[in-house]
N, C-alpha and C positions, 0 to 999 in steps of 0.2 A: 603509504597510508598516513592518516593524520591522527593526532592525538584527540582525545574526546572530552565531552561533557554532555547533558540531556534535558526533557520537558513533559505535559499531560495530553492525552489525545482523545478526541471525540469522534466516534465513527459509527460503524454499522452494527455494533454489538452492544446491547444496552444493559441488561441485568440478567442474573440467573446463570449464565455461562461465564465464569470468571476467567480472565486471561491468566496464563501461567506466567506471572510477573517475573521479570528479570531472567527469563529462560529461553527467549527466542527473539528474533529480529522484530523491529517495529519501525514505522516511519517517524523520523525525528525532525525533518524539515521539508517544507514545500515551497517551491519558487514558481510563482505564476507571474513571470516578468514580461517586459515588452518584447515585441518581435518573437524570436525563437528562444528567448532566455527562459527555458523551462528546466527545472531540476527537481529531483527527489533525493533526499538524504535518508539513508538507513542507519540504524544504530544497533550494535551488537552488545547487549548488556552482560554477556556471559564471559567466563574466563577461558573460552576455547575459540579458536578460529573457526569460521563457518564457510563452507563451500557454497557460493551463490548460485551455482548451476542447479541447485535443488530448490530455487525460489524463482518467482516471476512477478512482474507488475502487469496490471490490467487497467485499461481505461473503459469506463462505461459511459458512452457519449450521449449527452442530451436526454437522459432518462431511459436509454435503451437497456434491455435486459440481456443482451449478448455482447460480451466485451471483446476488445482487441487485446491480445496477450503477448508478452515478450518474456522468454526465459532469460535469466540473467547469467553472468559469468564473472569469474574472478573470485577472490577470497576477501572476506572482511575479518580483520583481526579481532582478537578479544578486546572488549571494552573500547571499541573504535567506531568511528563514523565513516560512511562510504557514500560518495556522491555520484549520482547517475544523472545524465543530461542528454539532450538531443545531440545527435551526431551532426553538428553543423560547424565543421572546422575549416571549410573552404573559404579563404579570405576574400575570394572574388564572388561569393554568393550574393544574390540580390533578391528582393521581394520575399517570397516564401522560403527561399534558400539562404536568407541572410545569416551570416555566421554568428555564433555566440559571441558576446562581448569578451574581449581579451584585455581590456584596460587601456588600449591605445586609441587616442583620438587624433586623427589626421586633419589638418586645416591649412588654409592658405594664409601666410603671414600678411597682415594688412600693410606693412611697410615695405618689405622686400618683394612681396608678390610670389615668394617661393613656398613650396609645400613644407610644412613643419609638423611635428607630432609631440604629444605629451602623454605620459603614462600615469594612470591613477589606479593603484592596487584595489581600491574599493570597487572598481568597475570590472575587475577581472574575474568573470565566471569560468571561462574556459580553463584557466590554470588551477581551478579548485576541483575539477572533475576527475573521478577515478574510472568511470566507465561511460563511454559514449554509445548510445543505442538509437535505433530507428532513424537511419539516414533518409529513408523514403517515407513520404506521407502515408503510403499504403500500409506500412508497418504499424503506424497509428498510436501506439501506446503512449508515447511521451508528448503528443500534440494536444494535451489537455488544455481546456479553458476553465473558467470559474464555475461552469455548470456541469462539469463532468466528474463523476465519482471515480476515484482511483483506489485500487486495492493492492495490497501486498499479499501474495499467496505462496504456498509451496508449489513446486512444479506438478504435484499431483492434485492440486485444487483446493487445499485447505486455505481458507481465508484467515489471515493473521492480523490484518489491520485494514482500515478504510478511512478515506477522506470523502465526505459527502454521503449520499444515500442512493443505493442502487434502485433503479426504476423510477426515480424522481427527477424531473427537470425543474430546477428552482427559478428559471428565468436567466438572469445574468450570472447569479452566484448565490451561494449560501451565505447568510449574514447573521447579524445579531438582532436584538429586539428593537433596535432603532433603525432597522433596514439598511445598515451600513454593510457594504460588501466585504467579505472576509476571504473568499476563495478566488477572487478576481483582482488582478493588479496588486497582489500582496505577496509578502514573504511571511510564512507561518512557521513558528518554532514550537516544538512540543514542550510543555511545561516540565520542569525537573521532577515533579511528583508523579508523572506518568512513567510507569516501569514496564509496560507491555502494550501490545496491540489492543484496539478497541474490540471488545468481544460482543458478538451479535446474539441476542436472545430473540428468536423469531416469534416468540409468544407475546412480546411486548412491543406495541406500536411506538414509534419514536420520531422525533424531528432532529435532524442534524444541527447541533448547536456548537459551532467551532470555538465559542468563547470558553467552553468548559475545560478543554485540554490543550488549547493553543494560545500562544502570544503572537500578536500581529505586528509586523514591521513594514515600513514603506516598500513599494514596488522596487525591484532591482537592488535589494539589499542582499549582498552575497558574502559579507564579511564573517558571518557565523557558520558558513558551510565548512564541513570537515572537522567540526568539534561539537561536542554535545555534553551537557551536564544532566546526569540521571541519578536519581536517589536509589541506586542498586548497590548492594555490597560487592566487593571485589572478588568474592569466591564462589559466585554462582556458576553452576555447570549445567549445560543443556541436557547432558546425558542422564542426569539424575531424574529428569522429569519426562524423558522422551517415551512416548507410546506411539506405535505405528499402526495406522488405520489404512487398509487397502480396500478400495471400492471399485468394482468392475461389473459389467462394462459401463463406462461413463464417457460419452453419452450412451444412453440405453434406448433402443427402439422397441424392445419387447415389453418393457416394464419389469423384467426380472433383474434384480440386483443382488450381488454377492458382496458381503462385508466380512473382512478378516481383520483381526486385531491381535497385537502381541500381549494385550491384557484382557482379562475377562470383561465381556460386554454386559452392562446392566440394563441399558435402555437405548432404543432407537426412535428418533422422531424426524419427520420430514415436514417442512413448511414451505409455503409459497412466499413470494416477495412481499406480501402484505401481512405476513404473520399467521395465516390460516394453516391449521394442521391438516395434512393430507394422509398422514400415516403415523401410527404410534404403536410401540410394542415394548413391554417390559419383560425382563428375563430373571429367572432365579436359577442359581447354580452357575457352573463354569461354562460359558459359551464363548468360544474364540472365533467361530465362524457362523454366519447366518445368511440364508438366502430368503429374500422377500419378494413379493409380487406387488407392483404398483399398477394402477389403471393406466394402460399405455395411451389412453386418449387424452390425458392431461398433459399435453406437451408444454414445454417451457423450461425456465430455469428455476431450480428449487435449492433449498439448503437442507442438508442432512446432518443432524446432531447425534453423535454417538457418545453416550455416557459410559465411562469405564468403571471398574470395580474400585479404583483408587479415587473416585469422585472427580477425576478430570474429564473434560469433554473435548472431542474433536469435531470441528465444523468443516464440512466440505461442500463445495458447489456441485450440484447435480443437474445434469441436462437430460430431459426426457424428450425424445423426438421420434 
């Protein structure tokens, strides 16, 4: 593992549902480099190691509302950064199978006519990677371009962070007010003031503005990977804030949903991708399990927000089909 540092993030969650800052993983760096040089860095702001098999990454391609998803593996240590990249390690790969850059440039010497090589550490992406995933294009998750939204989720579907906007195709990329591309041919680093994932409030329409929580560096800048500066204290513990929400069946074909929580439930809301409410219910008293019925004809991807007694919220992706 590598030592750390961290930055601010703008994503799919706007206001109203506040992130549990410094208490769970978030995306700290985004590499949209040339060829297959694609990478995502995660940061663990807590003082506990986290099992990555409980998390996943998704790519929402070209405004689509159904993602390609990959469950992760490995362990991210406390207050550490963890780099994930495309599994393109075959040095003989060509075209779509071109390997990640490893810092070596092979050339023909103009005087001797012999092959020679030179190593530049700044161009070594492969050596900075902790986990290689998606060796095949069909796996899909890490083959993102500038117009694909990327989400960090728990393995059960809780959205913890996002780059871009689900359901929106921005054209070439999301950008700033001057129409400069930010998510295409760029390296983005989270601002140090960002201490948690971008929290989605489905009741508030929004536009993804990468300038709010990210700093932009030139394409194929790899030198910051594996370290992140974050304004979190050193004694945060994820277990202090952890509440478990279980939603099943998901996907649901009947419209019947069961919701279980380790903390009392105060409120349940379901929203579509443009922020319209399709279900809302408030509770009084101690409710740890609730079954609700949704119109089974409203097929698609939705977001269910569960507000708990301690005023924390859990946001999960919900599929009705």
